[in-house]
C-alpha positions as CSV (number, residue, x, y, z in Angstrom):
1,X,125.7,62.9,25.6
2,X,128.2,62.9,22.8
3,X,131.4,64.6,23.7
4,X,131.5,67.9,21.5
5,X,135.1,67.1,20.8
6,X,133.9,63.6,19.1
7,X,131.3,66.0,17.1
8,X,133.8,68.4,15.9
9,X,136.1,65.9,14.7
10,X,133.6,64.0,13.0
11,X,132.7,67.0,11.1
12,X,136.4,67.9,10.3
13,X,137.1,64.4,8.8
14,X,133.9,64.4,6.9
15,X,134.9,67.5,5.3
16,X,137.8,65.7,3.3
17,X,136.8,64.3,0.4
18,X,138.8,60.9,0.7
19,X,136.9,58.7,-2.0
20,X,139.2,56.2,-2.9
21,X,140.2,57.5,-6.3
22,X,141.4,60.7,-4.5
23,X,144.6,61.1,-2.4
24,X,144.0,61.0,1.4
25,X,147.3,62.9,2.2
26,X,145.2,65.8,3.3
27,X,143.5,63.9,6.2
28,X,146.4,62.1,7.3
29,X,148.3,65.3,7.8
30,X,145.2,66.8,9.6
31,X,145.7,63.6,11.9
32,X,149.5,63.6,12.1
33,X,149.1,67.3,13.2
34,X,146.7,66.4,15.7
35,X,148.6,63.8,17.2
36,X,151.6,66.0,17.4
37,X,149.9,68.4,19.3
38,X,149.3,65.9,22.0
39,X,152.8,64.8,21.6
40,X,152.2,61.4,20.0
41,X,154.9,60.3,17.7
42,X,153.3,58.9,14.2
43,X,154.7,57.1,11.1
44,X,153.3,57.4,7.6
45,X,153.4,54.2,5.4
46,X,152.9,55.5,1.5
47,X,151.7,53.7,-1.6
48,X,154.6,53.4,-4.2
49,X,153.3,56.8,-5.7
50,X,153.6,58.7,-2.8
51,X,150.0,60.0,-3.2
52,X,148.2,58.3,-0.3
53,X,149.5,57.0,3.1
54,X,148.6,54.7,6.2
55,X,149.4,56.1,9.6
56,X,150.6,54.0,12.8
57,X,151.0,55.6,16.2
58,X,151.6,54.4,19.6
59,X,150.1,56.1,22.5
60,X,152.0,55.3,25.7
61,X,155.2,52.8,25.7
62,X,156.4,51.9,22.2
63,X,158.2,48.9,23.5
64,X,155.1,47.3,25.2
65,X,152.2,45.4,23.5
66,X,148.9,46.8,23.5
67,X,145.5,47.3,22.2
68,X,145.4,48.5,18.3
69,X,142.2,50.8,17.1
70,X,142.1,50.5,13.4
71,X,140.0,52.2,10.5
72,X,140.2,53.5,7.0
73,X,140.2,56.8,5.8
74,X,139.0,56.6,2.5
75,X,135.2,56.5,1.5
76,X,133.0,55.1,-1.6
77,X,131.8,57.5,-4.5
78,X,128.8,59.4,-4.4
79,X,128.7,59.6,-8.2
80,X,125.1,58.9,-9.5
81,X,123.6,59.2,-5.8
82,X,120.9,61.8,-4.8
83,X,122.0,63.2,-1.8
84,X,119.6,65.9,0.3
85,X,122.5,67.5,1.9
86,X,125.9,68.3,1.1
87,X,127.9,64.5,1.6
88,X,130.9,66.4,2.7
89,X,129.6,68.3,5.3
90,X,127.9,66.9,8.3
91,X,124.4,67.9,8.6
92,X,122.4,67.3,11.8
93,X,118.6,66.3,11.5
94,X,117.3,65.2,15.0
95,X,119.3,62.3,16.4
96,X,121.3,62.0,13.1
97,X,124.5,63.0,11.6
98,X,124.4,62.9,7.7
99,X,127.4,62.6,5.5
100,X,129.6,60.5,3.6
101,X,131.8,58.5,5.8
102,X,129.5,59.1,9.1
103,X,128.8,55.5,9.2
104,X,131.6,53.8,7.2
105,X,133.7,54.8,9.1
106,X,135.1,58.2,9.9
107,X,133.0,58.4,12.9
108,X,135.0,55.8,14.8
109,X,138.4,57.4,13.7
110,X,137.0,60.7,14.9
111,X,135.8,59.5,18.3
112,X,139.1,57.4,19.0
113,X,140.9,60.7,18.2
114,X,138.6,62.8,20.5
115,X,139.3,60.2,23.4
116,X,143.1,60.3,23.4
117,X,143.4,63.3,25.8
118,X,141.8,61.4,28.5
119,X,143.8,58.2,27.9
120,X,146.8,60.5,28.5
121,X,145.5,62.2,31.4
122,X,144.7,59.0,33.1
123,X,148.2,57.4,32.1
124,X,148.7,54.5,30.0
125,X,149.7,51.0,31.7
126,X,149.3,49.5,28.5
127,X,149.7,51.3,25.1
128,X,147.0,52.1,22.7
129,X,148.2,51.6,19.0
130,X,146.4,53.4,16.1
131,X,146.3,52.1,12.5
132,X,144.6,54.4,9.7
133,X,144.7,53.1,6.1
134,X,143.9,54.2,2.6
135,X,142.2,52.2,-0.1
136,X,140.0,49.8,2.0
137,X,137.2,50.2,-0.1
138,X,138.8,49.2,-3.4
139,X,140.0,45.9,-2.0
140,X,142.0,46.5,1.4
141,X,144.8,47.7,-0.5
142,X,146.5,50.5,1.6
143,X,146.7,48.3,4.9
144,X,149.0,45.4,3.3
145,X,151.8,48.0,3.1
146,X,151.4,48.8,6.8
147,X,150.9,45.1,7.7
148,X,154.3,44.4,6.4
149,X,155.9,47.1,8.7
150,X,154.0,45.8,11.7
151,X,154.5,42.0,11.6
152,X,158.1,42.7,11.7
153,X,158.1,44.9,14.6
154,X,160.1,43.8,17.4
155,X,157.0,44.5,19.5
156,X,153.4,44.5,17.8
157,X,150.0,44.8,19.1
158,X,148.7,42.2,21.4
159,X,145.3,42.3,19.9
160,X,143.2,44.7,17.4
161,X,139.7,46.2,17.0
162,X,138.7,47.3,13.7
163,X,136.0,50.0,14.0
164,X,133.7,49.1,11.1
165,X,130.0,49.8,11.5
166,X,128.4,47.0,13.7
167,X,126.3,48.8,15.8
168,X,128.8,47.9,18.4
169,X,128.3,44.3,18.1
170,X,131.1,42.1,18.4
171,X,132.0,40.6,15.1
172,X,134.2,37.6,15.2
173,X,134.3,36.5,11.4
174,X,133.7,37.6,8.0
175,X,133.9,36.0,4.7
176,X,136.9,36.1,2.4
177,X,136.7,37.3,-1.0
178,X,138.7,36.5,-4.4
179,X,138.0,38.5,-7.3
180,X,138.9,37.9,-11.0
181,X,139.0,39.4,-14.3
182,X,138.7,36.9,-17.3
183,X,139.7,37.8,-21.0
184,X,138.3,35.5,-23.4
185,X,140.2,35.8,-27.1
186,X,138.1,34.7,-29.9
187,X,138.4,34.9,-33.8
188,X,136.7,37.3,-35.7
189,X,134.6,36.5,-38.5
190,X,131.6,37.5,-40.8
191,X,128.5,36.6,-38.6
192,X,127.2,34.9,-41.9
193,X,130.3,32.6,-41.4
194,X,129.8,32.1,-37.8
195,X,131.2,28.6,-37.6
196,X,134.5,29.7,-38.8
197,X,135.0,32.0,-36.4
198,X,135.3,31.6,-32.2
199,X,132.6,33.7,-30.6
200,X,134.1,35.1,-27.6
201,X,130.9,36.1,-26.0
202,X,129.6,32.8,-26.2
203,X,132.5,30.8,-24.6
204,X,132.5,33.6,-22.1
205,X,129.1,32.8,-21.5
206,X,129.5,29.2,-21.2
207,X,132.2,29.8,-18.5
208,X,129.7,32.2,-16.5
209,X,126.9,29.4,-16.6
210,X,129.6,27.0,-15.2
211,X,129.9,29.8,-12.4
212,X,126.2,30.0,-12.0
213,X,125.9,26.2,-11.8
214,X,128.9,26.0,-9.0
215,X,127.2,28.8,-7.1
216,X,123.8,26.7,-7.2
217,X,125.7,23.4,-6.1
218,X,127.3,25.3,-3.1
219,X,124.3,26.8,-1.9
220,X,122.7,23.4,-1.9
221,X,125.3,21.3,-0.6
222,X,127.4,23.7,1.5
223,X,129.7,24.1,3.5
224,X,127.4,26.2,5.5
225,X,127.9,28.3,8.5
226,X,124.6,29.6,9.8
227,X,126.1,32.8,11.7
228,X,125.9,34.3,8.2
229,X,122.9,36.0,6.6
230,X,123.9,34.0,3.5
231,X,125.0,30.9,5.1
232,X,127.4,29.6,2.0
233,X,129.9,30.9,0.0
234,X,128.8,32.8,-2.9
235,X,129.7,32.9,-6.6
236,X,128.9,36.1,-8.2
237,X,129.5,37.6,-12.0
238,X,129.4,41.3,-11.8
239,X,130.6,42.9,-15.2
240,X,131.0,42.0,-19.0
241,X,132.0,43.9,-22.0
242,X,132.0,42.2,-25.5
243,X,131.8,42.4,-29.3
244,X,131.7,45.3,-31.6
245,X,128.8,45.1,-33.8
246,X,125.9,42.6,-34.5
247,X,127.2,41.0,-37.6
248,X,131.0,40.5,-36.5
249,X,131.8,37.3,-34.6
250,X,133.4,38.9,-31.4
251,X,137.2,38.5,-30.9
252,X,137.2,39.7,-27.5
253,X,134.9,39.4,-24.1
254,X,136.2,40.6,-20.8
255,X,134.2,39.7,-17.5
256,X,134.6,40.1,-13.9
257,X,133.5,37.4,-11.2
258,X,134.2,37.0,-7.3
259,X,133.5,34.3,-4.7
260,X,132.9,35.4,-1.1
261,X,133.8,32.0,0.9
262,X,132.9,31.0,4.5
263,X,135.9,29.7,6.6
264,X,135.0,26.0,5.6
265,X,135.4,26.5,2.0
266,X,139.0,26.2,0.3
267,X,139.2,29.2,-2.1
268,X,142.2,27.7,-4.1
269,X,140.0,24.5,-4.8
270,X,137.3,26.6,-6.1
271,X,139.6,28.6,-8.2
272,X,141.5,25.3,-9.4
273,X,137.9,23.8,-10.5
274,X,137.0,27.1,-12.5
275,X,140.5,27.0,-14.3
276,X,140.1,23.2,-15.3
277,X,137.0,23.9,-16.9
278,X,138.2,26.7,-18.9
279,X,141.5,24.9,-19.9
280,X,140.3,21.2,-20.2
281,X,136.8,21.8,-21.5
282,X,136.4,25.1,-23.5
283,X,140.0,25.7,-24.7
284,X,140.4,22.8,-26.7
285,X,137.0,23.4,-28.7
286,X,138.4,27.0,-29.1
287,X,142.0,25.7,-30.4
288,X,140.2,23.4,-32.8
289,X,139.3,26.2,-35.0
290,X,142.5,28.6,-34.0
291,X,145.4,28.2,-31.7
292,X,145.5,32.1,-31.2
293,X,142.3,31.9,-29.0
294,X,142.2,31.0,-25.1
295,X,140.9,32.2,-22.0
296,X,143.1,34.3,-19.2
297,X,141.6,34.2,-15.7
298,X,143.6,36.9,-13.6
299,X,143.3,37.1,-9.8
300,X,142.8,40.6,-9.1
301,X,142.4,40.7,-5.2
302,X,142.8,38.1,-2.3
303,X,141.1,39.1,0.6
304,X,141.3,36.7,3.5
305,X,138.5,36.2,5.9
306,X,138.3,36.4,9.5
307,X,137.7,33.5,12.0
308,X,138.2,34.2,15.5
309,X,137.4,31.5,18.1
310,X,134.7,32.7,20.2
311,X,136.7,31.8,23.4
312,X,139.7,33.8,22.4
313,X,140.9,36.7,24.5
314,X,140.1,39.3,22.2
315,X,136.4,38.2,21.9
316,X,135.9,38.1,25.7
317,X,137.9,41.3,26.2
318,X,135.8,43.4,23.7
319,X,132.5,41.6,24.5
320,X,133.3,43.2,28.1
321,X,134.0,46.6,26.8
322,X,130.8,46.4,24.4
323,X,128.9,44.9,27.6
324,X,127.5,42.3,25.2
325,X,127.6,38.4,25.7
326,X,126.4,38.0,22.0
327,X,128.8,37.8,18.8
328,X,127.9,37.6,15.0
329,X,129.6,37.3,11.8
330,X,129.0,39.5,8.6
331,X,129.3,39.0,5.2
332,X,131.0,42.1,4.1
333,X,134.8,42.1,3.9
334,X,137.3,44.2,6.3
335,X,140.9,44.4,7.3
336,X,140.3,42.3,10.3
337,X,141.2,39.3,8.2
338,X,144.6,40.7,6.9
339,X,145.7,41.6,10.5
340,X,144.6,38.3,11.9
341,X,146.1,35.9,9.1
342,X,149.1,38.2,7.8
343,X,150.2,40.0,10.9
344,X,149.0,37.1,13.3
345,X,147.4,39.8,15.4
346,X,144.0,38.2,17.2
347,X,141.3,41.0,15.6
348,X,137.5,41.3,16.1
349,X,135.4,44.0,14.4
350,X,133.3,46.5,16.4
351,X,132.5,50.0,15.6
352,X,129.7,52.6,15.8
353,X,127.0,53.0,13.2
354,X,125.1,50.7,11.0
355,X,126.4,49.0,7.7
356,X,122.8,49.2,6.5
357,X,123.7,53.0,5.9
358,X,127.0,52.5,4.3
359,X,127.8,53.1,0.6
360,X,124.0,54.8,0.2
361,X,122.9,58.1,-0.3
362,X,122.0,60.4,2.7
363,X,124.4,58.1,4.9
364,X,124.2,58.8,8.6
365,X,125.2,57.6,12.1
366,X,122.7,57.9,15.1
367,X,124.1,59.8,18.0
368,X,123.2,57.1,20.6
369,X,126.1,54.9,18.3
370,X,128.3,57.8,19.2
371,X,127.4,57.7,23.0
372,X,127.8,54.0,22.9
373,X,131.2,54.3,21.1
374,X,132.4,56.9,23.7
375,X,131.2,54.6,26.4
376,X,133.1,51.6,24.8
377,X,136.3,53.5,24.8
378,X,136.0,54.9,28.5
379,X,135.6,50.8,29.5
380,X,138.7,50.5,27.6
381,X,140.4,53.3,29.7
382,X,139.6,51.5,32.8
383,X,141.4,48.4,31.5
384,X,144.5,50.0,30.1
385,X,144.9,53.0,32.2
386,X,146.7,53.2,35.5
387,X,144.2,55.6,37.1
């Protein structure tokens, strides 16, 4: 039976519209006040504009290394989605709680907060660290500022559990991601004189075709990791804009692509191959008509993957808390890769709710998942508390 305090805090956190384009300061202020009432100090790490913040706190001895529980406070937009209920007000139907962020991933944050008085009452011999971030949904942007602080701390967490929705399964790996924006600069001409111009859309299309062929070769030749649903690196073009009207040879074309790569794939080698094709094959043909043309490939976001040894202490520890012997990998990205690679903190992903519900209209979490997360934290208390 879920703790009433957990439900109350889920309802409260969902009520804050923390869509990534909005500020998260209101929810962070609420969490900070809640921690202050428990006499738990916290620090904020703001974005450059001061409109958003990460929160970091330690429950117990701040001079000792402990277990970090991590979650993001932002959610994806509801724009264009048809909801049957108010997405920013929790609605219970049967055994489900509906609302934006119930699954991804405010429930984990709320349940964690609800259990803190129990940790305190039992007395901590090993501290619990809290890390709540902003802008995870737009490329794990916010947590990078927090990681810069954590990695230089004299005492940092010994391990981290990121509570993304995994149905409480222990996740030891996720793919890395690099995303790019490409600007193809052509030369305008009347369409009746098309050979005198440089068609930006056509050259963009040739580069996109190269990406598609590269994706097919990787799918066929690998490397492969069968623990993933899609067991190989993917290359995907997601947006494209170009041209002004049909009778003008288009001067500009902009498109975006990404690759999500398995650990055995070298992302820099992929990037170099794409840049070489644009530089050595396409650009000379464009320059033969006009030296003012060209292709600019901009790296927009680099999100490292996660690859934990299944025998690592954090893996066996969290499996015991989840009372599971199995583990898996997921294709979606999380902040876990950043904590592990940039802060050198061994990290796994394990949290309540299903990723199948994330980002969709009528997002929900099952009550049994809340129960399972509370039981998980109860077993954590058995490990880190003196009584």
